[in-house]
C-alpha positions as CSV (number, residue, x, y, z in Angstrom):
1,K,-6.2,-24.1,-2.8
2,S,-5.6,-24.5,0.4
3,M,-4.7,-21.0,1.1
4,A,-7.7,-19.7,-1.2
5,D,-9.8,-22.1,1.3
6,R,-8.4,-20.4,4.4
7,I,-9.5,-17.5,3.8
8,D,-13.0,-18.8,2.6
9,W,-13.1,-19.8,5.4
10,L,-11.9,-16.7,7.4
11,E,-13.6,-14.3,4.7
12,E,-15.9,-12.2,7.8
13,K,-12.9,-11.3,9.4
14,S,-9.8,-9.4,8.3
15,T,-6.9,-12.6,8.3
16,T,-3.1,-12.4,7.3
17,Q,-1.7,-15.5,6.1
18,L,2.2,-16.1,4.9
19,F,3.5,-18.1,2.5
20,T,7.5,-18.3,1.9
21,G,9.8,-21.0,0.5
22,H,12.9,-20.1,-0.6
23,L,14.6,-18.6,-3.3
24,G,13.4,-19.6,-7.1
25,S,11.1,-21.8,-5.7
26,G,8.3,-21.2,-7.3
27,K,6.3,-18.3,-4.8
28,S,5.8,-15.9,-7.3
29,T,3.4,-18.3,-9.8
30,E,2.0,-20.3,-6.8
31,L,0.5,-16.5,-5.6
32,R,-0.9,-15.8,-9.1
33,G,-2.2,-19.0,-8.8
34,L,-4.5,-18.1,-5.5
35,K,-5.4,-14.6,-7.4
36,S,-6.9,-16.5,-9.8
37,E,-8.4,-19.3,-7.4
38,L,-9.9,-15.9,-5.8
39,E,-11.1,-14.3,-8.3
40,N,-12.8,-17.5,-9.1
41,R,-14.4,-17.9,-6.0
42,G,-15.3,-13.8,-6.0
43,Y,-12.7,-12.3,-4.7
44,F,-11.6,-8.8,-5.2
45,V,-7.3,-9.4,-5.6
46,S,-4.8,-6.8,-5.3
47,L,-1.7,-8.1,-6.1
48,L,1.7,-5.6,-5.2
49,D,4.7,-6.7,-6.9
50,A,7.3,-5.6,-3.6
51,V,10.0,-5.2,-6.3
52,E,7.9,-2.5,-8.1
53,E,5.9,-1.1,-5.4
54,I,9.1,0.1,-2.6
55,D,12.5,0.8,-2.1
56,L,14.3,-3.4,-1.5
57,A,17.2,-1.8,-0.5
58,D,16.2,0.6,2.3
59,V,12.5,-0.6,3.6
60,E,10.6,0.4,7.0
61,Y,7.1,-1.2,7.6
62,T,5.5,3.2,7.0
63,D,6.6,2.7,3.3
64,I,5.0,-1.3,3.2
65,L,1.9,0.4,4.6
66,L,1.7,3.5,2.1
67,A,2.9,1.0,-0.9
68,V,-0.7,-0.9,0.4
69,A,-2.6,2.3,0.3
70,R,-1.9,3.4,-2.9
71,G,-1.7,0.1,-5.1
72,L,-5.6,-1.4,-3.1
73,E,-7.2,2.4,-4.3
74,R,-5.3,2.3,-7.7
75,D,-6.8,-1.9,-8.6
76,L,-10.3,0.1,-6.8
77,R,-10.3,2.5,-9.8
78,E,-8.6,0.5,-12.2
79,K,-11.8,-1.8,-11.8
80,G,-14.4,1.4,-12.1
81,L,-15.0,1.1,-8.3
82,E,-15.5,4.6,-6.5
83,L,-14.4,5.4,-2.7
84,D,-16.2,8.2,-0.8
85,P,-14.2,10.8,-2.5
86,R,-14.5,13.0,1.3
87,L,-13.0,10.1,3.1
88,L,-9.8,9.8,0.3
89,D,-9.6,13.6,0.5
90,N,-9.7,13.4,4.2
91,I,-6.8,11.1,4.3
92,A,-4.8,12.6,1.5
93,M,-5.1,15.5,3.1
94,W,-3.7,14.2,6.5
95,F,-1.0,13.0,4.7
96,A,-0.1,16.2,2.9
97,E,0.1,17.9,6.9
98,V,1.5,15.3,8.2
99,V,4.4,14.8,5.7
100,Y,4.4,17.9,3.9
101,E,2.8,20.4,6.2
102,R,-0.4,21.5,3.8
103,T,-3.4,22.3,4.9
104,D,-4.9,23.8,2.1
105,K,-6.0,21.1,-0.8
106,K,-5.8,23.9,-3.4
107,A,-2.5,25.3,-2.4
108,L,-1.4,21.8,-2.9
109,E,-3.6,21.3,-6.5
110,A,-1.7,24.3,-7.6
111,E,1.7,22.6,-6.6
112,F,1.6,19.7,-8.3
113,S,0.4,21.7,-11.9
114,A,3.3,23.7,-11.0
115,E,5.6,20.0,-11.1
116,L,3.9,19.2,-13.6
117,K,5.4,21.8,-15.8
118,V,8.9,20.9,-15.2
119,G,8.5,17.1,-15.7
120,V,7.4,16.3,-12.2
121,S,5.3,12.8,-12.8
122,T,2.5,13.1,-10.6
123,P,-0.3,12.7,-13.7
124,P,-3.4,15.7,-13.3
125,V,-5.9,12.7,-14.2
126,L,-5.0,11.0,-11.5
127,P,-7.8,12.2,-7.8
128,F,-6.7,14.0,-5.5
129,F,-5.9,11.0,-2.9
130,A,-3.5,9.1,-5.8
131,R,-1.6,12.7,-6.6
132,V,-0.8,12.2,-2.9
133,L,0.1,9.3,-2.4
134,T,1.5,8.7,-5.4
135,R,3.9,11.8,-4.7
136,I,4.9,10.7,-1.4
137,T,5.6,6.6,-2.5
138,G,7.5,7.9,-5.6
139,Q,10.3,10.2,-2.9
140,V,9.7,7.3,-0.6
141,K,10.9,5.1,-3.2
142,T,14.1,7.8,-5.4
143,G,15.0,9.9,-3.0
144,A,17.7,8.4,0.4
145,E,17.3,12.8,2.4
146,I,13.6,13.0,1.4
147,R,12.3,9.4,2.3
148,K,14.7,10.2,5.3
149,N,12.3,13.2,6.6
150,I,9.6,11.5,5.7
151,R,9.4,9.0,7.9
152,R,10.9,10.6,10.8
153,R,7.8,12.8,10.0
154,L,5.2,9.6,9.6
155,D,7.0,6.7,12.3
156,P,5.7,9.0,15.3
157,Q,2.4,9.3,13.1
158,I,2.1,6.1,13.3
159,F,-0.8,4.4,15.2
160,L,-2.6,7.1,13.0
161,L,-1.3,6.4,9.8
162,I,-2.6,2.8,10.6
163,D,-5.8,4.0,11.6
164,N,-6.2,6.0,8.2
165,I,-5.5,2.8,6.1
166,N,-8.1,0.7,8.0
167,L,-10.9,3.2,6.7
168,L,-9.6,3.2,3.5
169,L,-9.8,-1.1,4.3
170,A,-12.7,-0.5,5.5
171,A,-14.4,1.9,2.9
172,A,-12.8,-0.7,-0.3
173,S,-14.2,-3.9,1.5
174,A,-18.1,-1.7,1.7
175,A,-17.6,-1.1,-2.4
176,V,-16.2,-4.1,-3.8
177,R,-19.6,-6.2,-1.5
178,K,-21.4,-3.6,-3.1
179,K,-20.5,-5.6,-7.1
180,D,-21.3,-8.9,-5.1
181,W,-17.2,-9.2,-4.4
182,K,-16.4,-10.2,-1.5
183,G,-12.7,-8.9,0.2
184,P,-10.3,-7.4,-0.8
185,A,-7.9,-9.7,-0.6
186,I,-4.2,-7.5,-0.8
187,I,-1.8,-9.7,-1.8
188,F,2.1,-8.5,-1.8
189,D,4.8,-11.0,-3.0
190,N,8.5,-10.7,-3.2
191,L,9.0,-8.4,-0.1
192,E,11.1,-12.1,1.4
193,K,13.8,-10.1,-1.3
194,I,14.2,-7.7,1.6
195,P,18.0,-7.6,2.4
196,L,19.3,-8.5,6.0
197,S,20.3,-5.6,8.1
198,E,23.5,-4.5,7.6
199,K,24.6,-6.1,11.5
200,K,25.3,-10.0,9.8
201,G,23.1,-12.3,11.1
202,G,20.9,-9.4,12.4
203,P,16.4,-9.4,12.0
204,T,16.2,-8.6,8.7
205,R,13.4,-5.1,8.4
206,S,10.8,-6.9,7.8
207,D,11.3,-8.4,11.1
208,Q,11.4,-5.1,13.1
209,A,8.9,-3.9,11.6
210,G,6.7,-7.4,12.6
211,A,8.3,-5.9,16.4
212,R,7.2,-3.5,16.4
213,F,3.7,-4.1,15.7
214,S,4.1,-7.3,18.5
C-alpha cells in the first residue's frame, strides 16, 4: 500500500521505485499484491518476470529494455488496447534495420513466413511489431553468438533505443487513458536474480547497467 501510495502521488510524472530484500523473503508475493492494489486504483499494470523474459545468466541493459518493450505491447494487446500501427511499424523497422540490416517490411515478413515453414516459432497471428520483438528477444535469450551480434549492433544506438521505447511508453500511456485507466505501471520482478559478474566481489550486471545510464 505504501508503494502504491507513492506511485499514486507521482502519477502525473514518470517514476521508478525499487523494492528489494533477501532471496525468499516474499518480494514476488508483495509485488503481486502491489499489482492488485494498483489495479484496484484504476491502473493498467504490466507485470514482467525476469526469469521468463531474459537469460539471467547473461544479461545486459539492452536485454531488459527489449523485454519491457515486448512485454508491455503484449499485455496491452491482450487487454484489447491497440496502439497506432504506423508508430509500431516505424519502431519495428528501426529494430529490423539496426539488428538485421533490413529496410523492406515485406521482405522481412516473407522471412518470418519462411521460418514458420521450417519450424521456427514466430506466430503469424502476432502483429508485425510483436513478431520483430519476439524474434529479437528470443535470439538474445537462446543463442550466445547471435546475442553477442545483436548487442554489438544495439549498443552504439542506445540513445535511439531509449527514444523508441519512450515513444512506445507515451503511446501506451495515451491508450490506457482513453480507457480511463491510469499508468501504465510496469513491474519487473526477479531482477535480483541476475548474478554477480565473473570478477569476485565485482558489480552486478544491473549495477553496470545503472552506471551506464547515470
